[in-house]
C-alpha positions in Angstrom: -53.2 -10.0 52.1 -53.9 -7.8 48.5 -53.6 -4.7 49.9 -51.8 -4.8 53.2 -48.9 -5.8 49.6 -49.2 -3.4 48.2 -48.8 -0.7 50.8 -45.1 -1.8 49.4 -45.7 0.7 46.4 -45.0 3.5 44.6 -46.8 6.6 44.3 -47.7 8.0 40.8 -49.4 11.4 39.8 -51.3 13.3 37.4 -53.4 16.2 37.4 -56.4 16.5 35.4 -58.0 19.7 34.2 -61.0 20.8 32.4 -59.7 22.6 30.1 -55.7 20.9 29.7 -54.7 19.3 26.5 -53.4 16.7 26.1 -48.7 16.4 25.7 -48.9 12.9 24.3 -45.5 10.7 22.6 -43.8 8.6 22.2 -39.8 8.0 24.1 -37.2 5.8 22.0 -33.4 5.1 21.7 -30.8 6.2 18.8 -32.1 3.2 17.5 -35.8 3.7 17.3 -36.9 1.2 20.4 -38.6 2.0 23.5 -37.0 2.6 26.2 -39.5 1.6 29.3 -40.4 3.4 32.2 -38.1 6.8 31.0 -39.9 9.5 32.7 -41.9 13.4 31.6 -40.9 15.7 34.1 -42.3 19.3 33.6 -41.0 22.6 35.2 -43.1 25.2 35.0 -45.9 22.5 37.2 -43.4 20.5 39.0 -44.8 17.0 38.2 -44.7 14.7 35.8 -45.5 10.6 34.4 -43.8 7.8 33.4 -43.7 5.6 30.2 -45.2 3.0 29.8 -43.2 -0.7 28.7 -43.6 0.5 25.2 -42.4 4.2 26.0 -45.5 5.3 24.9 -46.9 8.6 27.8 -49.5 11.2 28.7 -49.9 14.3 30.0 -52.8 16.9 31.1 -51.4 20.2 30.6 -52.9 23.8 30.1 -52.2 25.2 26.4 -49.3 27.0 26.8 -45.1 26.6 26.6 -43.2 24.0 28.9 -39.8 23.2 29.8 -39.8 19.8 29.6 -37.0 17.0 31.2 -37.0 13.3 29.4 -35.2 11.2 31.1 -33.9 7.2 32.6 -31.7 5.3 34.1 -28.2 4.8 31.7 -29.6 7.7 29.2 -29.0 11.1 28.8 -31.4 13.4 30.0 -33.0 15.4 27.4 -34.3 19.0 28.3 -36.9 21.0 25.2 -39.1 23.4 24.7 -42.5 22.0 23.9 -46.0 24.1 23.0 -48.6 22.1 24.2 -52.3 22.8 21.6 -55.2 21.3 22.1 -54.1 19.2 18.2 -51.4 18.5 18.9 -49.7 15.5 16.8 -47.5 12.2 19.3 -44.3 13.7 19.9 -41.5 11.2 19.4 -38.5 11.1 22.0 -34.9 9.8 21.5 -33.1 9.7 24.1 -28.9 9.0 23.4 -27.3 5.9 25.5 -25.6 7.5 28.4 -21.7 8.3 28.5 -19.9 8.3 32.0 -16.7 9.4 32.0 -14.0 8.6 34.7 -11.2 11.6 33.5 -13.1 14.1 35.9 -12.1 12.5 39.8 -8.6 11.5 40.9 -8.0 8.4 42.8 -6.2 8.8 45.3 -4.7 6.6 47.7 -5.5 4.1 46.5 -9.2 5.0 48.3 -12.6 4.3 45.3 -13.4 8.4 44.7 -17.1 6.9 45.8 -15.4 6.5 49.2 -15.2 10.1 49.1 -18.6 11.3 47.7 -20.8 8.9 49.9 -19.1 10.6 52.9 -20.5 14.0 52.1 -23.8 12.1 50.4 -24.0 10.2 54.6 -23.5 14.1 56.1 -26.1 15.6 54.5 -28.8 12.8 54.1 -30.6 14.1 57.4 -31.0 17.5 56.0 -32.5 16.1 53.7 -34.6 14.0 55.4 -36.1 17.1 57.5 -36.6 18.9 54.2 -40.3 19.3 53.5 -42.4 20.7 56.6 -45.3 20.7 54.7 -47.5 19.9 51.6 -50.3 19.2 49.5 -50.3 16.7 46.5 -51.8 15.1 43.9 -51.2 11.7 43.8 -52.3 9.2 41.0 -51.3 5.1 41.0 -51.5 3.2 38.8 -50.2 -0.9 39.5 -51.0 -4.5 38.2 -51.2 -7.6 39.3 -50.1 -10.7 37.7 -51.0 -14.2 38.7 -47.9 -16.2 37.4 -48.8 -19.6 38.6 -50.8 -21.2 42.1 -49.5 -24.5 43.6 -51.7 -27.1 42.7 -51.8 -27.3 46.9 -53.8 -23.8 46.8 -55.7 -25.2 43.8 -57.4 -27.5 45.9 -57.2 -26.3 49.8 -58.3 -22.9 49.0 -60.7 -23.7 45.7 -64.2 -22.0 47.0 -62.3 -18.5 47.7 -60.3 -18.6 44.2 -63.3 -19.4 42.9 -64.7 -16.4 45.0 -62.1 -13.7 44.5 -61.8 -14.9 40.7 -58.6 -15.0 40.5 -57.1 -17.4 37.9 -54.0 -18.3 37.0 -52.0 -16.4 34.1 -54.7 -13.6 34.7 -53.3 -9.8 35.5 -55.4 -7.7 38.0 -55.4 -3.6 37.3 -55.9 -0.4 39.8 -55.4 3.5 39.1 -56.5 5.9 42.0 -56.7 9.4 41.9 -55.6 11.2 45.1 -55.5 13.8 47.4 -52.7 13.8 49.3 -51.5 16.5 53.1 -48.5 16.2 55.3 -47.1 17.9 57.6 -44.0 16.8 59.5 -42.7 15.3 61.3 -45.1 12.1 60.2 -49.4 13.1 59.9 -50.6 12.0 56.2 -53.8 12.6 55.3 -55.2 10.9 52.2 -58.9 12.2 50.1 -59.0 9.3 47.3 -60.6 11.8 44.7 -61.4 8.2 42.0 -60.2 4.9 41.9 -60.7 2.0 39.7 -59.5 -1.3 40.4 -59.8 -5.5 39.4 -57.4 -6.9 41.7 -59.3 -9.3 44.2 -61.2 -8.4 46.8 -63.5 -6.1 48.2 -63.0 -2.3 46.2 -63.5 -1.2 50.1 -62.3 2.8 48.0 -59.1 3.1 48.8 -56.3 3.2 47.8 -54.1 1.8 50.1 -50.9 2.4 48.3 -50.9 5.8 48.5 -50.5 7.5 51.9 -47.2 4.6 52.0 -45.7 6.2 49.5 -46.4 9.6 49.5 -44.7 10.1 53.6 -41.9 7.7 52.7 -38.9 9.1 52.6 -35.7 7.8 51.0 -33.0 9.2 53.8 -34.9 8.0 56.8 -32.9 4.7 57.5 -36.7 3.0 57.0 -36.4 3.7 54.1 -36.0 0.3 52.6 -37.6 -1.9 55.0 -35.9 -4.1 56.9 -32.5 -2.9 54.9 -30.2 -1.4 55.9 -29.7 2.4 53.8 -26.7 3.0 52.5 -27.4 6.9 53.0 -27.1 6.2 57.1 -24.3 6.8 59.4 -22.4 3.5 59.2 -23.1 2.5 55.7 -19.6 0.9 54.9 -19.7 -1.7 57.8 -22.8 -2.9 55.5 -21.5 -1.6 52.0 -19.4 -1.4 49.6 -19.1 1.6 46.9 -17.3 1.3 43.6 -17.2 5.0 41.6 -18.8 4.9 37.5 -18.3 7.6 36.2 -20.0 11.5 36.5 -22.1 12.8 33.2 -23.8 16.1 32.6 -27.5 15.7 33.3 -29.0 19.3 32.4 -27.4 22.3 34.7 -26.2 19.3 36.7 -23.2 16.9 36.7 -24.0 13.1 37.9 -21.8 10.7 39.9 -23.0 6.9 39.3 -22.1 4.6 42.3 -22.6 0.9 42.4 -24.0 -0.4 45.7 -22.4 -3.5 46.6 -23.6 -5.4 50.0 -20.8 -6.9 52.2 -22.9 -9.9 52.8 -26.2 -11.4 52.2 -29.6 -11.2 52.8 -33.0 -8.7 53.7 -30.9 -6.1 56.0 -29.2 -5.2 52.3 -29.6 -3.5 49.5 -28.1 -3.6 45.8 -27.9 -1.2 42.8 -26.4 2.4 41.7 -27.0 5.3 43.7 -26.7 8.7 41.0 -25.8 11.2 43.4 -25.6 15.8 42.9 -22.8 17.1 43.0 -22.0 20.1 45.0 -25.1 19.5 46.9 -24.7 15.5 48.0 -27.8 15.0 46.7 -29.9 11.8 44.8 -31.3 12.6 41.3 -31.9 8.7 41.0 -31.8 5.7 41.8 -32.1 1.9 41.4 -32.1 -0.2 43.9 -33.2 -4.3 44.4 -33.8 -6.0 48.1 -33.9 -9.9 48.7 -36.4 -9.6 51.4 -37.9 -12.6 53.2 -39.8 -15.6 52.0 -39.2 -15.0 47.7 -39.5 -12.3 47.7 -37.6 -9.5 45.3 -38.4 -5.9 44.8 -36.4 -3.7 42.9 -37.3 0.1 43.0 -36.5 2.5 40.4 -36.8 6.6 41.7 -36.8 9.7 39.8 -36.5 13.0 41.2 -37.4 16.7 40.3 -36.3 19.8 41.2 -39.6 20.9 42.8 -38.1 23.8 44.2 -34.9 26.0 43.9 -32.3 23.2 45.5 -35.2 21.4 46.6 -34.8 17.6 44.6 -37.6 15.6 45.3 -38.9 11.8 44.2 -41.5 13.1 41.2 -41.7 9.5 40.0 -41.3 6.0 41.0 -40.9 2.7 39.2 -41.4 -0.2 42.1 -42.4 -3.9 41.4 -41.7 -6.7 43.4 -41.5 -10.5 41.8 -43.4 -13.9 44.7 -42.3 -17.0 44.4 -43.5 -19.5 47.4 -43.7 -22.6 47.7 -44.8 -22.6 43.7 -46.7 -20.0 43.9 -45.5 -16.5 41.5 -47.5 -13.3 41.4 -46.1 -10.4 40.9 -46.6 -6.7 40.9 -45.7 -3.4 39.3 -46.4 -0.4 40.0 -45.3 3.5 38.1 -46.2 7.0 40.1 -45.7 10.3 40.3 -46.8 13.0 42.3 -47.8 17.0 41.8 -46.8 19.1 44.9 -49.0 21.7 45.7 -48.4 24.2 48.6 -45.1 22.6 49.3 -43.0 24.0 51.6 -38.8 22.8 52.6 -35.9 24.3 53.8 -32.6 22.9 51.8 -30.0 22.0 53.0 -27.1 25.5 53.1 -25.0 24.8 51.1 -22.0 26.9 52.4 -21.6 26.4 56.4 -22.6 29.6 59.4 -20.3 30.0 61.1 -22.1 30.8 64.3 -23.3 33.8 65.6 -20.9 36.2 67.8 -22.7 38.0 70.7 -22.7 41.9 70.3 -20.0 42.7 73.3 -22.6 45.7 74.8 -25.4 42.8 74.7 -25.9 41.9 77.5 -26.2 37.6 78.0 -27.8 35.7 79.9 -27.1 32.6 81.5 -28.0 29.8 79.7 -29.7 26.3 81.0 -28.1 22.9 80.3 -30.1 22.4 77.4 -29.5 25.2 76.0 -25.9 25.1 76.7 -25.2 21.8 75.2 -27.4 22.3 72.6 -25.2 25.5 71.6 -21.8 23.4 71.7 -23.6 20.7 69.0 -24.7 23.9 67.0 -21.0 24.5 66.7 -19.9 20.9 65.7 -21.7 20.8 63.7 -21.2 24.4 61.7 -17.4 22.7 62.0 -17.8 19.1 60.8 -19.8 21.0 57.6 -17.0 23.3 56.1 -15.2 20.1 56.4 -14.7 19.7 51.9 -13.9 16.0 52.6 -14.8 14.8 55.7 -13.3 11.4 57.8 -15.6 8.6 57.3 -15.8 9.3 61.2 -16.9 13.7 60.8 -19.4 11.6 58.3 -21.0 9.8 61.1 -20.8 12.4 63.5 -22.0 15.0 61.6 -24.8 12.1 60.7 -26.1 11.9 64.3 -25.5 15.5 65.4 -28.3 15.9 62.2 -30.8 13.4 63.3 
């Protein structure tokens, strides 16, 4: 059962080199308080790691100079050039609180600016969903299982199983694994466990089952949030309201903060925040909660990095689930990162391409009905992509064509 639940969780990556040095430090706010689960992304090697609950991080890197990006939702992004040496002292990185400006977006016609932004995001989502063609990645997963409470009924009925598995109320179990993952679109994923250490109850089968589930996951696809409706999918306005909460500068990009407000209750809805990169209309980060059935609450925090020009992909994740059922309470926490190797991507064009016009003297062969239909759809997609401020219907139509 533990392994099945682990399949819900996210990915962490680390690269271990025999000649690597340790980049380490602590991330704090302006009051010198730790910023838990903040992230570090190293631009030159396209990977990073997450800080722990105390804001402390460690990352193995060969000696050299690196561009390090420190970030956490609710705080300003800090970019530093850091030279890694063998005898470096721990860093102290200060993240100031983020201030979002509302003055840069003009509200007109009584509509919240979030809807204009989300129409563009929904229109682009299918293109970003199919952007990754293949990659090889190194994945490090670090997770914990905390047994908060075991009901008296379970203690009595399963006392032998609890004893055999050494499961005790109040205990915390840990798992760490380093994996190599190969992905080929649309959904072929292979996993090789390079090392694993686990104190999780049950047999250690030398498999890190959480890795495959999250490497092959895709935030832009309809099933990204389990059974819940994605706020990035066509038809999302029927399930959610959106509220614009400002824009901020993160490095070279402007990021819009959008609040996702469900129109109802239940596991088919998510709530939280999306952070959207202007002009690209892709995700910079997200903070989403899902109220699942059977007393389960899931929280997903995901940070994206520009691993290739124009290609922003998840680089750090934090996945937390709390389950409270009939007097039994457990909590899982996974922090994850990923290093992409041999990455083949095709980022969406930022400007729509005009359909090609045949040369006057070129011989044109008769096309099949399928080819004619495809050409019409391509032409319509180009027309819709060229619209700067699409309507809801136009956004949904383009999303359907690109799916």
